[in-house]
N, C-alpha and C positions, 0 to 999 in steps of 0.2 A: 504494500500500500504506500502511496506517495502522500506527502503533506497535503497536496491539493485534494486527494481522495478522502483523506481524513476530514478535511474541512467540509467537503460535500456531505459526508455522513452526519455531521452535526449541524447542518444548515448554516454554515459560516461563509464569510466572504473572503475567499482566498485571494482574488484579484486585488481588492483594496488593501489587504494586509501585506501582500508581497510588494505592492507599490510603496507602502509606508516603511516596511522593515527591510526591504531590499534583497533578502535571500531566505531560502528555506532554513538555513542554519540558524538565522536570527529567530525565525518563527519557532523552530524547535526549542531554542533556548527559552523563549517566552512561554511555550507550552509547559515546559518543566516548572517554570516559576509559578504559573497559574495553579498547578497541582499543589503547590506549597502555600498558596494564599489562604488566609484564615477568615476572609470576609463571609464566606458561606456559613461557616461554623458560627460566627458571630451573629449572623442573621437568624440561624436556627435557634440559638439560645435566646435571642431577644424576642423572637416570635413566641417561643414557649412561655416566656415570662411576661408576655404582653407589654414589653417595654418598647412602645411604638417609636419613640425618638431614636433609640438605638437601632431598631429594625430598619427605620428609614435610612439612617446613615450607612448601615451595612449594605442594604439593597442598592442604594445610590452608588456606593463605591464599586460594588460588584458589577453593576450596569456599566459604569465608566470603563472598568478594566475590559469588559467584554466588547464594548464598542471599539476600544483601541486595538484589541486582538482580532477583531472581525467575527466574533462569536455571535452572529446576528440573532439567531433564535433565542439564545439565553439573554442577550441584551434586550430583546423585545419583551420577554416575559418579566425580566428584571425592571424594565422601565414601567411596565403596567403596575407592578407591585410598588415601586417607588412613588408613583403618582398617587396610588391609593393611600399610601402612608403619609403623604405630604400633609403637614399640619399636625403630625404627632398622634394620629388616631387610627385605629383599625375600624372596620365596619363589616357588614354582612358579606362583602366580596373578598375580604382580606385572606381568608383561609384558602379559597379556591385559587386566588392569584399566587399565593405562596406555594401551593401544591404544584402549580405549573412551573414555577421557578425550580422547585425541587426536581421535578421530572427532567427539565431541560438541563439542569446542572449535572444530574447523574449520567445522562446520556453523554454530555460533553466530556466529563471526567473519565468515564469508561472508555470512550473512543480515544481520548488523548493517551491514556495509560496503555491501551492496546497498541497504539502507534509507537509510543516511546519504548515499549518493552518487546518490540518485534525482534 
């Protein structure tokens, strides 16, 4: 599997990312760094504790990272959750939006790990 194929499997923007990062080697470096990022875990903890301000910050940061790395699908679901949490409150849609972020995150992480461990 190539980096581009990995990106296709996670609904990511390879073309935009290669333009920004200039090489597959750079993309691979950032893939590995993404797997070590702790914002998703912070988001999970804040959601569990209903700490909406902390959840907003973690979701916003995760969304930004995903936009920079071209992880389009995860950035999209992260953006929806971020906007839902803006203002420091959850509502009747928050759990479903978070579930989508979780699903997209797990897909992304699993594909990145598969690629990096090939």
